[in-house]
KOLROKOL-699579 format. One record per residue: x, y, z of N, C-alpha, C in turn; residue in three letters. Coordinates in steps of 0.1 Angstrom, whole numbers, padded with zeros to 4 digits. Atoms other than C-alpha are relative to their C-alpha. Last residue first. Layout:
<recs>
REC   n.u   n.v   n.w  ca.u  ca.v  ca.w   c.u   c.v   c.w zake
REC     X     Y     Z     X     Y     Z     X     Y     Z  ALA
...
</recs>
This chain:
<recs>
REC   n.u   n.v   n.w  ca.u  ca.v  ca.w   c.u   c.v   c.w zake
REC  0002  0005  0014  0024 -0302 -0289  0012 -0007 -0005  GLN
REC  0005  0013  0000  0027 -0300 -0251 -0002 -0006 -0014  ASN
REC -0011  0009 -0004  0049 -0269 -0251 -0004 -0015  0000  SER
REC -0010  0001  0010  0024 -0250 -0272  0011 -0010  0004  ASP
REC  0005  0008  0011 -0004 -0258 -0248  0010 -0002 -0011  LYS
REC  0001  0014 -0004  0016 -0247 -0218 -0005 -0009 -0011  LEU
REC -0013  0005  0000  0025 -0214 -0236  0001 -0015  0004  ILE
REC -0005  0001  0014 -0011 -0208 -0245  0014 -0006  0000  ARG
REC  0006  0012  0005 -0022 -0216 -0209  0004 -0002 -0015  LEU
REC -0007  0012 -0006  0004 -0191 -0196 -0006 -0013 -0006  LYS
REC -0014  0001  0005 -0008 -0164 -0220  0007 -0013  0005  GLU
REC  0001  0005  0013 -0045 -0170 -0211  0014 -0002 -0007  GLU
REC  0004  0014 -0001 -0037 -0167 -0174 -0001 -0006 -0014  ALA
REC -0012  0008 -0005 -0018 -0135 -0179 -0003 -0015  0000  GLU
REC -0009  0001  0011 -0047 -0121 -0200  0013 -0008  0004  GLN
REC  0005  0009  0010 -0071 -0130 -0172  0009 -0001 -0012  ALA
REC -0003  0013 -0005 -0048 -0114 -0146 -0006 -0010 -0010  LEU
REC -0015  0002  0001 -0047 -0081 -0166  0003 -0015  0004  TYR
REC -0004  0003  0014 -0085 -0082 -0172  0015 -0003 -0002  PRO
REC  0006  0012  0005 -0091 -0086 -0135  0003 -0003 -0014  ALA
REC -0007  0012 -0005 -0065 -0061 -0124 -0006 -0012 -0006  SER
REC -0014  0003  0005 -0076 -0032 -0146  0005 -0013  0004  TYR
REC -0003 -0007  0013 -0113 -0022 -0145  0013 -0005 -0005  VAL
REC  0010  0004  0010 -0126 -0046 -0117  0005  0005 -0014  TYR
REC -0001  0014  0002 -0094 -0043 -0096 -0010 -0005 -0011  GLU
REC -0013  0003  0007 -0092 -0006 -0099  0001 -0014 -0004  LEU
REC  0001 -0004  0014 -0129 -0003 -0090  0013 -0002 -0008  ILE
REC  0010  0009  0008 -0126 -0025 -0060 -0001  0004 -0014  ALA
REC -0007  0013  0004 -0094 -0007 -0048 -0009 -0009 -0008  ARG
REC -0010 -0003  0010 -0111  0027 -0049  0007 -0013 -0005  LEU
REC  0007 -0004  0012 -0142  0015 -0031  0010  0002 -0011  LEU
REC  0006  0012  0005 -0122 -0003 -0004 -0007  0003 -0014  SER
REC -0010  0009  0005 -0099  0027  0002 -0006 -0012 -0007  SER
REC -0007 -0006  0011 -0126  0053  0004  0009 -0010 -0006  LEU
REC  0010  0000  0011 -0148  0031  0027  0007  0006 -0013  LEU
REC  0002  0013  0005 -0118  0023  0049 -0010  0000 -0012  PRO
REC -0011  0005  0009 -0108  0060  0052 -0003 -0014 -0005  GLU
REC  0004  0000  0014 -0142  0072  0066  0011 -0006 -0010  GLU
REC  0011  0010  0002 -0135  0061  0102 -0005  0000 -0015  SER
REC -0005  0013  0004 -0102  0080  0101 -0010 -0011 -0003  GLU
REC -0008  0007 -0011 -0121  0113  0103  0005 -0014 -0006  THR
REC  0002  0015  0000 -0134  0137  0077  0009 -0005  0011  LEU
REC -0012  0008  0001 -0137  0174  0086 -0003 -0015 -0001  GLU
REC -0004  0008 -0012 -0164  0200  0082  0013 -0008 -0003  GLY
REC  0010  0011 -0001 -0182  0216  0052  0003 -0010  0012  LEU
REC  0012 -0005 -0005 -0164  0249  0056 -0011 -0011  0002  SER
REC  0000  0000 -0014 -0131  0231  0052 -0013  0005  0006  ALA
REC  0006 -0013 -0005 -0139  0224  0016 -0001  0000  0015  HIS
REC -0005 -0011  0008 -0119  0197 -0003 -0004  0014  0006  ALA
REC -0014 -0001 -0001 -0123  0169  0022  0006  0012 -0007  GLY
REC -0003 -0004 -0014 -0160  0176  0026  0015  0001  0001  ILE
REC  0003 -0015 -0002 -0164  0177 -0012  0003  0004  0015  ASN
REC -0010 -0008  0007 -0145  0144 -0015 -0003  0015  0002  ARG
REC -0012  0001 -0007 -0167  0127  0011  0011  0009 -0006  LEU
REC  0002 -0008 -0012 -0199  0138 -0006  0013  0001  0008  HIS
REC  0002 -0014  0003 -0187  0127 -0040 -0002  0008  0012  ARG
REC -0013 -0006  0003 -0173  0095 -0026 -0002  0014 -0003  ILE
REC -0006 -0005 -0013 -0207  0086 -0010  0014  0007 -0003  ASN
REC  0007 -0013 -0002 -0222  0083 -0045  0005  0006  0013  GLU
REC -0009 -0011  0004 -0196  0056 -0050 -0006  0014  0001  SER
REC -0009 -0003 -0011 -0217  0031 -0031  0008  0012 -0003  VAL
REC  0009 -0005 -0010 -0244  0031 -0058  0008  0004  0013  LYS
REC  0004 -0014  0004 -0218  0029 -0085 -0008  0006  0011  VAL
REC -0011 -0009 -0003 -0202 -0001 -0068 -0004  0014 -0003  LEU
REC  0000 -0002 -0014 -0235 -0019 -0068  0011  0009  0004  LYS
REC  0009 -0011 -0004 -0238 -0014 -0105  0000  0003  0015  ASN
REC  0013  0003 -0004 -0208 -0036 -0112 -0008  0012  0005  PRO
REC  0001  0001 -0014 -0178 -0022 -0131 -0014 -0004  0004  ILE
REC -0013  0000 -0005 -0167 -0025 -0167  0001 -0001  0015  GLU
REC -0004  0013 -0006 -0200 -0037 -0181  0014  0000  0006  GLY
REC -0008  0006  0009 -0206 -0007 -0204  0006 -0014  0005  LYS
REC  0009  0003  0012 -0236  0004 -0184  0009 -0007 -0010  ALA
REC  0008  0011 -0003 -0213  0002 -0153 -0009 -0004 -0011  SER
REC -0009  0012  0000 -0187  0024 -0169 -0008 -0012  0004  LEU
REC -0003  0003  0014 -0215  0049 -0178  0009 -0012  0000  ASN
REC  0012  0007  0005 -0227  0048 -0142  0002 -0004 -0014  LYS
REC -0001  0013 -0006 -0191  0057 -0131 -0013 -0009 -0005  LEU
REC -0011  0008  0007 -0192  0086 -0155  0001 -0014  0005  LYS
REC  0006  0003  0013 -0226  0098 -0141  0010 -0008 -0008  ASN
REC  0009  0010 -0002 -0211  0096 -0105 -0006 -0005 -0014  ASN
REC -0007  0013 -0003 -0181  0115 -0115 -0010 -0011  0001  LEU
REC -0005  0001 -0013 -0202  0143 -0131  0007 -0014  0002  THR
REC -0004 -0013 -0005 -0210  0155 -0166  0006  0000  0014  SER
REC  0008 -0006 -0011 -0211  0121 -0182  0006  0013  0005  GLY
REC  0007 -0013  0002 -0192  0099 -0206 -0008  0004  0012  SER
REC  0013  0000 -0005 -0166  0072 -0198 -0006  0014 -0002  ALA
REC  0009 -0008  0008 -0137  0070 -0221 -0014  0000  0005  ASN
REC  0009  0010  0006 -0119  0043 -0201 -0011  0007 -0009  ARG
REC -0007  0010  0007 -0089  0065 -0194 -0009 -0010 -0007  ASP
REC -0006 -0005  0012 -0111  0094 -0186  0007 -0010 -0008  LYS
REC  0011 -0003  0009 -0132  0074 -0161  0006  0006 -0014  CYS
REC  0004  0013  0005 -0100  0060 -0145 -0011  0003 -0010  ILE
REC -0010  0005  0009 -0086  0095 -0142 -0004 -0013 -0006  MET
REC  0002 -0008  0012 -0118  0108 -0125  0010 -0005 -0011  GLU
REC  0012  0004  0007 -0115  0079 -0101 -0003  0008 -0012  LEU
REC -0003  0013  0006 -0079  0088 -0093 -0012 -0006 -0008  VAL
REC -0008 -0003  0012 -0089  0124 -0087  0004 -0013 -0008  ARG
REC  0009 -0005  0011 -0117  0114 -0064  0008  0002 -0013  GLY
REC  0008  0012  0004 -0092  0093 -0044 -0009  0004 -0011  VAL
REC -0008  0007  0009 -0069  0124 -0043 -0007 -0013 -0005  LEU
REC -0001 -0008  0012 -0096  0145 -0027  0008 -0008 -0011  VAL
REC  0013  0000  0007 -0105  0119 -0002  0001  0007 -0013  ALA
REC  0002  0014  0006 -0068  0114  0007 -0013  0000 -0008  TYR
REC -0008  0000  0012 -0064  0152  0013 -0002 -0013 -0007  ALA
REC  0006 -0010  0009 -0092  0150  0038  0007  0001 -0013  ASN
REC  0011  0007  0007 -0078  0118  0053 -0008  0009 -0009  VAL
REC  0011 -0010  0001 -0046  0136  0062 -0011 -0007 -0009  ASP
REC -0005 -0013 -0005 -0015  0116  0073 -0011  0010  0000  ILE
REC -0001  0000 -0014 -0027  0080  0071  0005  0013  0006  TYR
REC  0012  0006 -0006 -0039  0082  0035  0000  0001  0015  LYS
REC  0006 -0009 -0010 -0013  0107  0024 -0012 -0006  0008  VAL
REC -0010 -0006 -0008  0011  0083  0007 -0006  0010  0010  LYS
REC -0004  0008 -0011 -0017  0062 -0006  0009  0006  0010  ILE
REC  0012  0001 -0010 -0031  0090 -0027  0004 -0008  0012  ALA
REC  0001 -0013 -0006  0003  0097 -0044 -0011  0000  0011  ALA
REC -0011  0000 -0010  0007  0059 -0051  0000  0014  0007  ASP
REC  0004  0009 -0011 -0028  0059 -0068  0011  0001  0011  TYR
REC  0011 -0007 -0008 -0019  0090 -0089 -0004 -0009  0012  ALA
REC -0007 -0011 -0006  0014  0073 -0101 -0010  0008  0009  LYS
REC -0008  0006 -0011 -0004  0040 -0108  0006  0011  0008  GLN
REC  0009  0003 -0011 -0030  0060 -0128  0007 -0007  0012  ILE
REC  0005 -0013 -0006 -0003  0076 -0149 -0010 -0002  0011  GLU
REC -0010 -0008 -0008  0015  0043 -0154 -0005  0013  0006  PRO
REC -0008 -0009  0009 -0016  0023 -0165  0009  0009  0008  PRO
REC  0004 -0015  0001 -0026 -0001 -0137  0008  0007 -0011  LEU
REC  0004 -0004  0013 -0022 -0039 -0144 -0004  0015 -0002  GLY
REC -0008  0003  0011 -0021 -0051 -0108 -0006  0006 -0013  LEU
REC  0008  0005  0011 -0036 -0035 -0077  0009 -0002 -0013  PRO
REC  0007 -0011  0007 -0009 -0030 -0050 -0008 -0007 -0012  LYS
REC -0003 -0001  0014 -0001 -0059 -0027 -0008  0011 -0007  GLU
REC  0012  0002  0009 -0005 -0051  0009  0004  0001 -0014  GLN
REC  0002 -0009  0011  0027 -0054  0030 -0011 -0004 -0009  GLU
REC -0003  0008  0012  0022 -0072  0063 -0003  0009 -0012  VAL
REC  0012  0005  0006  0024 -0046  0091  0004 -0009 -0013  PRO
REC  0012 -0008 -0001  0042 -0062  0109  0003  0014 -0005  TYR
REC  0011  0009 -0006  0066 -0091  0105 -0013  0008  0001  LEU
REC  0010 -0009 -0006  0092 -0073  0082 -0012 -0009  0004  TYR
REC  0013  0006  0004  0122 -0096  0076 -0011  0008  0008  HIS
REC  0011 -0003 -0009  0156 -0078  0076 -0013 -0007 -0006  PHE
REC  0013  0000  0008  0186 -0094  0059 -0011  0002  0010  LYS
REC  0012  0002 -0009  0220 -0087  0074 -0012  0002 -0009  VAL
REC  0006  0013  0003  0248 -0092  0048 -0012 -0003  0009  ASN
REC  0007 -0001  0013  0258 -0055  0047 -0007 -0014 -0004  GLU
REC  0013 -0007 -0001  0266 -0057  0084 -0008  0000 -0013  PRO
REC -0001 -0014  0005  0293 -0083  0078 -0013  0006  0000  GLU
REC  0009 -0003  0011  0291 -0113  0101  0001  0014 -0005  MET
REC -0008  0000  0012  0321 -0121  0123 -0009  0002 -0013  TYR
REC -0013 -0006 -0001  0298 -0130  0152  0007 -0001 -0014  ASP
REC -0010  0009 -0006  0263 -0140  0142  0013  0008  0000  ARG
REC -0013 -0006 -0001  0231 -0120  0134  0009 -0011  0007  TRP
REC -0009  0009 -0006  0196 -0129  0123  0014  0006  0000  TYR
REC -0012  0003  0008  0170 -0102  0116  0009 -0010  0008  TYR
REC -0009  0009 -0006  0135 -0093  0127  0012 -0002 -0009  SER
REC -0009  0008  0009  0111 -0065  0119  0010 -0008  0008  ARG
REC -0008  0010 -0007  0081 -0049  0137  0008 -0007 -0011  LEU
REC -0003  0012  0008  0065 -0017  0124  0009 -0009  0008  ALA
REC -0012  0008 -0004  0048  0012  0141  0002 -0012 -0009  VAL
REC  0003  0014 -0001  0026  0040  0127  0013 -0008  0005  SER
REC  0000  0005 -0014  0033  0076  0136 -0004 -0014  0001  SER
REC  0014  0003 -0003  0024  0088  0100 -0002 -0006  0014  CYS
REC  0009 -0006  0008  0056  0107  0092 -0014 -0003  0004  VAL
REC  0002 -0014 -0004  0080  0099  0120 -0010  0008 -0008  PRO
REC -0001 -0008  0011  0075  0061  0115 -0002  0015  0004  CYS
REC  0010 -0010  0000  0082  0042  0147  0002  0009 -0012  LEU
REC -0003 -0012  0006  0101  0009  0147 -0012  0010  0000  LEU
REC  0013 -0007  0001  0100 -0021  0170  0004  0014 -0005  LEU
REC  0000 -0014 -0002  0132 -0042  0165 -0014  0006 -0003  GLU
REC  0012 -0007  0004  0137 -0079  0168  0001  0015  0004  TYR
REC  0002 -0013 -0005  0169 -0100  0169 -0013  0006 -0005  ASN
REC  0012 -0004  0007  0177 -0137  0167 -0004  0014  0006  ASP
REC  0012 -0005 -0007  0212 -0143  0178 -0011  0003 -0010  SER
REC  0010 -0003  0010  0245 -0160  0171 -0013  0004  0006  GLU
REC  0014 -0002 -0003  0275 -0161  0193 -0008  0003 -0012  ASP
REC  0006 -0013  0006  0309 -0176  0186 -0015  0001  0005  TRP
REC  0013 -0005 -0006  0332 -0203  0200 -0004  0013 -0007  THR
REC  0003 -0014  0003  0359 -0222  0181 -0014  0003  0006  VAL
REC -0009 -0009 -0008  0375 -0254  0195 -0003  0015 -0003  GLY
REC -0014  0002  0003  0360 -0276  0168  0009  0010  0007  SER
REC -0003  0011  0009  0325 -0262  0173  0015  0000 -0003  GLU
REC -0013  0005 -0001  0309 -0240  0199  0002 -0012 -0009  TYR
REC -0003  0012  0009  0279 -0218  0197  0015 -0004  0003  GLN
REC -0014  0003  0002  0264 -0193  0222  0002 -0013 -0008  PRO
REC -0002  0015 -0002  0227 -0185  0215  0015 -0002 -0002  ASN
REC -0014  0004  0004  0217 -0148  0220  0002 -0015  0003  THR
REC -0002  0013 -0006  0180 -0138  0220  0013 -0006 -0005  LYS
REC -0009  0009  0006  0177 -0101  0212  0002 -0013  0009  SER
REC -0001  0012 -0008  0149 -0076  0218  0010 -0009 -0007  TYR
REC -0008  0011  0006  0148 -0040  0207  0000 -0012  0010  GLU
REC -0002  0011 -0009  0125 -0010  0213  0007 -0011 -0007  ALA
REC  0005 -0004 -0013  0119  0025  0199  0002 -0012  0010  VAL
REC  0000  0013 -0007  0141  0022  0168 -0004  0002  0014  ILE
REC -0006  0002 -0013  0132  0054  0150 -0002 -0014  0006  GLU
REC  0009  0003 -0011  0125  0052  0113  0007 -0001  0013  MET
REC -0007  0006 -0011  0146  0068  0086 -0009 -0001  0012  ARG
REC -0003 -0008 -0012  0122  0075  0057  0009 -0008  0010  ILE
REC -0014  0005 -0003  0111  0064  0023  0005  0009  0011  GLN
REC -0011 -0010  0001  0074  0072  0025  0013 -0007  0002  HIS
REC -0008  0002  0012  0049  0044  0018  0011  0011 -0002  TYR
REC  0001 -0013  0007  0023  0057  0044  0009  0000 -0013  CYS
REC  0013 -0006 -0002  0016  0023  0059 -0001  0012 -0008  ARG
REC  0010  0008  0007  0044  0000  0048 -0014  0006  0002  GLN
REC  0011  0003 -0009  0070  0026  0057 -0011 -0007 -0008  CYS
REC  0014 -0004  0004  0098  0023  0032 -0010 -0004  0011  GLN
REC  0009  0011  0003  0134  0022  0045 -0014  0005 -0003  ILE
REC  0012 -0004  0007  0163  0046  0047 -0008 -0013 -0004  LEU
REC -0004 -0006  0013  0187  0034  0074 -0013  0004 -0007  GLY
REC -0004  0009  0011  0173  0028  0108  0006  0007 -0012  THR
REC  0008  0000  0012  0173  0052  0138  0005 -0011 -0010  VAL
REC -0005  0009  0011  0186  0051  0173 -0010  0000 -0012  LYS
REC  0011  0007  0008  0178  0081  0196  0007 -0008 -0011  ILE
REC  0000 -0004  0014  0207  0089  0220 -0011 -0008 -0008  LYS
REC -0009  0008  0009  0199  0082  0256 -0002  0005 -0014  SER
REC  0006  0009  0009  0184  0109  0278  0010 -0007 -0009  SER
REC -0004 -0003  0014  0203  0124  0307 -0006 -0011 -0010  MET
</recs>
C-alpha cells in the first residue's frame, strides 16, 4: 500500500515561477534534545526535497523547529535553486511579457522562443526603433547607442529560433537552445533598462549624500 503523498502549501517554483503546491519527495531531520531548569524539549534542523508538478524541477529548502512552536512561525529557507534576480527598471508592460516568457521556459522551449521574440519586439516599440524586421529594429537600437552591435549579430539567431518555435513544420527546439535565448534577452533588457535605472539610482544616492554633507 503506497503512502499518502505530502505536499507543501502554495509556493513559487524558482524555475518556472508558477504558484503551486509542490510534492515533498524526501525529508531529513536532525533532532537535538534540550534541557534547561528542569524543562526538556526537542529542537531540530529539517530539510525537504520538493518536486514541481509543472516543470518537474526540484528544490531544496530547510527550516528550524522546536517543541511548542506555532506552525505559522516556521520560516523556510530555499537552498536550491538560488533565486535569480529579475532585470531592474523594466516598464510594466515589458515586465509582464518577460514574466510570461519565463513561466514557459522550462515547460516548452518552442513557446518560450516565440515569447522571447515578442518581448524583443515590445522593447523595440518602447524605444521607438525603426525597421521592417526585428533584426533591423535591433540594428537601429545599436545605431542609437542603446545596445552594442555584438548583440545585434547574435540576435540574428533569435529570428531563426523563433520561426522554428512558431512553425512545427520547421522542426523542434530543444533545451540546448534555451540558454542562448535567455542570455540574449537578459543582456538586451539590462543594456536598455537596467543599466540606466541603476545609473539613475546611483546619481540620486550621491545627490542625497552630497546634500546631507552640506
